[in-house]
N, C-alpha and C positions, 0 to 999 in steps of 0.2 A: 440486451437492449437497456436494461435497467442501469447497468454500469456506464454505458455510453451517455445516457440521459444525465446521470449524476456528474460525470466529468464535464459535459458541456455546460450544465447549469453552474457548476463550481467556477469554471473559467469566466463565464459571463458575470457572475457575482463578484469575482475577484477584480475584474475590470471596473465594475460599478463602484466597488469599495475604493479603488484607487482614484477614480474620477471624483467621487463625493468626499474624499478625505476621511474615510472611515477606517483607516489603518492598513489598507491594501498598499502594495508597492509594486510598481512596474519599473523595471530597469532594462536598459539595453545599451550595448556598446558595439562599435564596429571599428575595425582597424584594417587599413590597406597598406601593405609594405612589400616591396620587392616583387610586385606582380601577383601577390596572393592576398586574399581577403578573409577576414574572420569576423563573424557576427555572433553575439551571444545575447541572451535575454533571460529575464527571470520575472515571474509573476507570483506574488504571495497574496494570500487572502486576508481580508480584514474582517470586520464585524459580520457582514452579511454572509460571506463565504464560510466563515467558521461556524456561524449559527446553523447554516444549511448542513454543514458536515456533521454537526452534533445531532441534528434532527434525523439525518439519514444513517446514523451509525448502526442502530439496531436492525433496520431493514437491510442494510448492506451485509451485516453479519448473517442474516437469515438467507440472503441470496447466495452467499458464499457456502454456507452449510448445505443448502439445497443442491448447489452445483456439485459439491463433493459427494453427496448422496447419489447424484446421477452417474458418477463414475465409480460407484460402489465403495466409497471410502467414508469413514466416520467423520462427522463434523468437527470433532476435536482437533483434526489436523490443521484447522484454522489458526490454532494457537502455536503451531510449530515454530515460526520465526521469532515470536515475541520474547521468549526466555533468553536465547543467546544475544539478541539485540539489546535487551534491557540490561543484562549483566555486563555485556561488553561496554555499553555506554557508561555505566556506573564505574567500571574498572578504569576506563580512560579518563573519566572525570576525577577519580581519586588520584590517579597517576599525575594528571596535570596539576591538581591542587597541591600535591606534595612537592612537585618540582617548583611551582610558583612560590611556595613558602620556604624554599631553600632546603628541601629535604635531601638534596644531594643527587647523585647519579644513579642510585639504586632503584629508582622508581620506573626506569625505562622498561623493565620487564613486565610490570603490571599493565602499562600502557600497550605493550606489544600483545599481551594476552587479550586485553580489551579489543584491540584492533582485529585479532584473530576471531574472537567471538562475534564481532560485527560482520566479518566476512562469512562466518558460518550462518548467521541470521540471513544474510543476503542470499546465500545458496538455498536456504530453506524457503525463502520467499519465491525464488525462481522455480523451485520444485512445485510449489503451490500454483504458480502461474501456469506451468505446463499442465497440471491437473485440471485447472479451470478451462484450458483451451482444448483438452482432450474430448473426443466424442464420448457421449454417455454409453453406459452399458446397454447393449441391445436386449430387449425383453426385460422381464421383472428381475430385480435383485433383492437383497435383504432389506432394502429400504422401501420397497413397493414396486408398483408397476412403472414401466417406461412411459413417461408423459408423451413421447413421440411415437409410441408403439402402434402397430397396425390394429391392435385390439382396443384402442382407446375410443371410448364412446363419448362424444362431445356433450350429448344431452345428459348423460350420467354425471359428467364432471360439472357442467354449468346449469343443469336443469333443476 
């Protein structure tokens, strides 16, 4: 529910940013040709949406770690996609910069490695998403009691 709240507020703030001219951007295109239709749109956040994202960064990480603990995985798995995505983006940037500066044709390999690392990062992010959507471990695990367990005492938790 926290993630749903954050997504909805971010979308609303992005629309407000765009309407108020605070750096947000809403674009949309449509095309009808030969009996088929195509529609696309993009929404990027401006000042308000980015400020909200910054404010909710630490709580979002905490929710992610807690969710991983529910499925009996360590919170360090949150970092899984970051290394390949970061290294892949740097490699692709280096390859693009070398080619733009006339470095010749030998830099295609580093860009290919960068693209491969970005793909690995995407696969790691999908693995995390699957873990986030998986039902929690029934009963206690190494991170504590099951918050939905039958032995949960509401007065003990909130009293």
